[in-house]
N, C-alpha and C positions, 0 to 999 in steps of 0.2 A: 503493499500501500503506498502510495507515495503523499508524502504529506506536504501541508502547504507552508508557507513560509513562518506565520504566526505560530503555527504547530510547534516550528522548529523553536521557535523563540520562545514560546511557554516550556518546553520540556527543557531549554538552555537555561533558563531563567531557575526552575526547579530544581537542576540539576545543580547550577553553581550556589543557591541560597543551600542546599544539601550539604556541599563543599565547605564553604563559608561555616557551616554550624559543626560539621567535624572538625574543622580545624582549630575553632574555638574551644572547642568539647578539650578537644587532643592538649590543648595548650593549657586549658584551664586542670586537667588533670595532672600535667606535669608540674604545674605552680602547685596545685593543691600538695603532689608529692614532696616539691623542695620544701615546702610551708611544714610539713611532716619532718622532714629530714633536718629541719634547721629548728624545728619545736625538740626534736629530740638532742640535737650538739646544743642548744641552751642548756636543756635535762643536765645534760654530760660534765658541761663545763662549771654546773652549779655543785655538781657531783666533787668533781676534782678541786676547787676552791671551798669546799668542806671540809673535804680528807686533808685538803693543806693545812687550813686552820685546823684540824684535830691532831695534827705531826705537831704543831708547835706547842699547843694546847697540851699535850703529853709529853714533849720534852718538858715543857715549864714545869710539869705534875712530876715527873722525875727527879728533876734539877730540885725542886722544894721539898721532895720525901731525903734526896740525899744530904741536902742541909739540914733536915730537921734530925738526921741520926748522926752526923758530924758534930753538929753542937747539943744536943739532949741525949744524945744515945739510946734514943726509943726505938726497940726492935719493930715497931707498926710502921713507922718512919721507913726502915728499912726494905720492910714489906711491900711500901706503897711503891718504893724506887721500883723493885723488881717486878711489879704487876705493870708498871707503867710501859718499863723498857719490852717487857713480853708483848705487850697490848702493841708498840710502836713497831716491832716488826711485821706485824699483820696489816697495820696500816699503808707501811711503807710499799709491800705487793700491791696491795689492792690499789693505792695509786699509781703504780708500774703497769698495772692493767690497763688501768684510765686513759694515759699517756701513751700508749702504745705505738699509734700512727704519727704523733710529735716528735719529730730528731730532736727539736730544740729544748722540748720538755724532756728529754730524756737524758741530754746532756747534764740538765740541770739535776734531775734525781739522783743520777751519777756522783755528781758532787756531793749532793745533799748525802748521800748513804755513805759516803766516806765521810763527812762530817760527824754524821751521826754515831759513827765507829770510833772515832776519834774521842769524840765527846764520852763515848762509855766505856772507853778506855780510860779516858781522865776520870772519870766516875770512879772505875773500878783501882784504881790508884790512889784516892783519895778515902776508899770505904775499906782498902788493905792498911794504911798508915791508922784510920782511926781505932781497927781491930788490932795493932800492934802497939798500941796506945801511944802513936805520936799524934796528937792533934791539936797541938799547939797550933798558932798562928803563923808563926813563923816557918814552919814544915811545911803546914799548909800554903800558903803564899803562894808559892809559883803556878802548883795545881790551880788557884784560883783566878792566878791572870790568866792561864791556858784557857781555861774552861769560860773566861769571858770573851775572851779572842773567839774561842770558837762557837758559842752561843750567838754573838754578834754573826759571824759567818753562816750560819746558818739561819739566821732572820732574815738576812739580806737574799740569802737563796731562794726561802720560801716567798720573801717578797717576789723576788722574780717571776718566781711560777707562776704566783696569783696575778701579776702585770699581766703577763701572758695570756692565761687564762681571760682576763678581761676585755685584754685587747682582740682576741677570739670571738667572744660573746657581742662584741660591738660589732664585729666585721658581720655577724651571723644574723643581728637584729636588723643591720642596713639590708645586709642581701633580701632577709625578708620583705623590709619594707620595699624595696624596690621589686621584687616577685609582685607584691600587692597590686603595687601603682600599675605595673605594666600588664597583671591579668584584667586590672579595672581596665585600661586603656583599649587591651584588646578585645576583651567582652564588647565594650562600647560601641567599637568600629565594625566589630563583627555583626554584632546586632543592629547596629543603623543600616550598615551596607546588605544585611539582609532583608530588615523590612523594606529597604529601597528596592531590593530585587521584587522580592513576594507582591509590592504597590505596583510595581509594572506588569509582572505577571496577572495581576488581579486587574487593571487597566485592562492588557489582553483580551482574557476572559469576557471583562463586562463587554468590551467592544462586540467579540465574536458574540456574546448572549443579544446583545443588540440586533447584530446582524441576521440573527438566528431568528430572532423573534419577529423580526421585521419581514422575514423569509417565511416565515409561518403564516404571517397576516396576510401576506400577498397569496401564500399561496390557499389560505382562507376565504380572501377575496374573490381569486380566482375560481374556487369551487364555489362559491356564492354565487358568483356571477353565471358561473357554468349551471346550476342547479336554478337559477332564476331563468336562463334563457330554457331552460329543458321545461318549466314551470310554463313559461308565457307560450311556447311551442305546444306542449299539452294543453295550453286556456283555450288556444285559439283551433287547435283540432278539436277540443269538446264543443269551442262554443258553434265552429262551421258546422260541424253534425250536429248537434240539437238543435241549431237553427234550419240546417237543411231539412231535417224529416217534418216539421211542423209547418213550413214553409211549401213544401212538396204539398202534404195533405191539403193546406189551404188554396193553391194556387190549384188544383184536380179537381177540388172539390167547388170550387169559383169558376172554372171551365165547365165543369158538368152544369151547373145552375145555368150558364150562361147561354146552353143549346136551345133557344126557344123552338125548335124545330121538331124537339123531344117533347113528348108526352111524357108529365112528370106527376105522379102521385102526389098528394100532400105529404104522404108519411116517408117516400123518397126525399122530395126537399127538406123537411123536417132533421132527415138522416145527414143528409150534408152539411146543413146549416149546423149543427151538432158538431159535426168533425171541424168545422170551421172555428167555431167558436172553444172546442178543447184544445184545439191545436195552439191558436192566440191565447188562452191561458196559460200552457204551457210555457211559451216564449215569453210571457208576461214575468212568469213567476223566477226564469230565468236570470232575465234582466233583474228583477227584485233582488234575487239572491247575491249577483255580482255587484250591483250597487250596494247592496248592504254590506256586504265585507269589504268594499275598496273606502268606504265612509269609515268601517270600523277602523283599517288599520292606518287610517289619516286621523282618526283622533276627532271625525266631524258628525259619528251618529247620533244622529237627535234623539233625546230621553226627554218622555214627558208622561210621566205618570199621572194616572187619575183615576178617581173610584167607577168602578165599572161593575157590571151585574154578570158575574161568570158564569152564573149556566146559560143565559139568554147568548152569549158571545161564542159558549161551547157549540148551542144547537146551531146557531148562524153557521158555524164554522165547519160542522159537520154537513148540512145541506149545500156548501158552496162545495164541497169535497164530492161528496155523493151525485152532484150533477153531473161531474167531471169524469166520474168513476163508470170506466166501460167492464171492468171487470164482476162488477156487481158485488164488492164486499160489503159488508156488514158493519159498521160503525156503531158500538154500542155504548152510551154516555153512561157514567153510573158518579154521584156524588155522595159521599162520606162525609157525616161529621155535619155543623151547622157554619157551612160558609157559603155564601151566594156574591158577597161583594168583597174587592179588593183592590188594592190600589197597584194599579202595575200601567205600563204602556202598551196602550192597545194593539199597534202596528208592532211593536217588536213582539209581543204573546202571539200573535196572528204568525208571525214568521215564525217562531217555533213550534207553535203547535201543526201549524200545516205540512211543516218538515219532516215533522216525527210521524204526523198521520198518513203524508203522502209514501214515505218509505216503508213502512208498515202495509200499505196496500201494495206496492209496488213490490216488495221482495215473499207476501203472501200468496199462496193458493187461491184462484180463481173462486168467489162466493165465499172466501174465510172468513171469519169473525174477527174484528179488531176492539179491542177496549180504551176508552178512553175515560180513566177513572178522576175525580176532582174530590180532594179531601185535604181538611187543614187543622193546623195544630194551633196554639194560642199566640205562637210569634212567627207561624210559616203557613203556606199554603203550598201542596202538592198537586201536579199532574202527572196522570202516569199513562204510558201508553202502552200496549201490550198486543203481541200477535203473534200467531204458529205458524210464522216462515220460515226460512231458510238458515236462520241464525248468521252470528259472527262470530269466525274462528278466533280462540283467543289469544295467537301470537298477530291478530291483527288488531285490538281492539285498544293497545296504545297509541297508535296511529288515526284512529275513528276521530275524531276530530281536526284533522288536519285536511288542507284542501286538495282535489283532486285525487286525495286517495280512497280506492274502494278494495274491499276483499277480492279475493280469488276465487269465491266459490258464487261470485254472480252471474257467472255464465253469460250470455248473452242481453239480461235484462240491463236495458241503456239506462243511464244515470249520468249526473255531471259531477260527483263527488263533491259536491259545494254543500249539501242540505246541513250536515251537521256541523261543519265548520261556523254556518251562519249561525245554527242555536247558539253555539259555544259561547260567539260573539257576542249576541244578544243577550244570554245570560250573564254575561260579565258585568254588563252594562247595570243590571239589576242587582247584580252582588249575588247571583244564584247559583245553585250546583246542580250537577246533572251526574247520576248514575246508572248504570247500564250492568244488566243481566240477562248474559246468552249462551245458546248452547247448539250450536250446529243441529241442524234440523228438528231443533226443538223450541224454536220461537225465542222472540227477545222483548225485554223488557226495558223503557226508559223511562226513568223518575226524576224530574225537574221539580227544585225546590226554590222557593223565592220567599225571603223572608220578609216579615210585615210585624211593623208597630202596634196596630190596629186592625182587625177585622168587625166588619159587620157582620151580626150572625142574626138569621130570620128564623130559620128552621133549622130540623135536626131529621127529616126522615130521609130514609134512603130511597130514593128515585133512581129511575132508568129510560132511558130513550131509545129507540131505533129508528 
């Protein structure tokens, strides 16, 4: 697959961001390791300085014990001296291990060990003289002078070792501070660069998203235009077909009536006149449906609700439909409940019920019975149209109220696919609802509901009209 230039830039941006974050993480890890090493070095330096101090304190303690024995002859002081000398050897060995990697400190330690050995030897001579009864100042004076010189040399050596450790400690602290500053600078720079790269990648992705949305919008617009074109083609095909049939009937009947040379009985004349009237009514209904849908889509469908006599309206509607009924269906009108008047738009209600009843007659067997049931509740009026016709397949019911859609089982039954769409639009203006219950070859029932604030109630009996 060939990548576009933008995809290459995006992939490169992500790769560079990952590389930068990896480098920053590696540097941070190394820096953290160095900080740990510096911390350990500081700890070791502190231990060395502490041990040096302990050695000097032990030497001082040993010298105090020796002097106490020489001056007072107490054995406890002599014991104190020997204990200090014994612990001194252990501390020197520990110090030797701690400074094993420092050559300068090793040299100082060698010098210190020599001075300690010299001091031990001087102390031993002093103790021997004491034990021999020669503890006078004159006899001890040369040893005391040598001991003082030795003590000064030991102190100087230990001071130099401490100064060396303090110097190493300062270097370690300074190195740690430099590492922290460098790490902060690198992390800030890496974060800034990563943010800049990711921002660039986001910009490219956003541009691609906009282009994709624009392409999808263009594609959707093309699809809508194509669907609109198909709907227009279907509409004009339907209109031309639906107008051609009644026009042909009208023209044919008119031509027959115009032939004055033929002898026409009154029954034949009336038959042709009925055919002309029926075809004209069909054309008028089609034009009314088209006009209603057009006005509804444009938001210009007029709505003028007025209090009307529902029973009288339904009876008149049935008479109009029966007049054009060529297959002699029987429309039965039933009323349930106490409702005779309601506030509705008469023209829209006529479109709703006439379309439902016309469909019921169209898709029912000849001479079949169709029911129009009027019922009411406290806050609503219901009209129900029932038939025993071919029914509506369940998979088509979701498209039931879309213009120009007809079920597959209609066969050769003519129709425009506009009736139920008109019903839906007229109901929406009333804020009404419609429910359908249908089964293939088992008939269909449409129920429409009109919300009402107040219904005029005048009687409660169940009545029917044929």
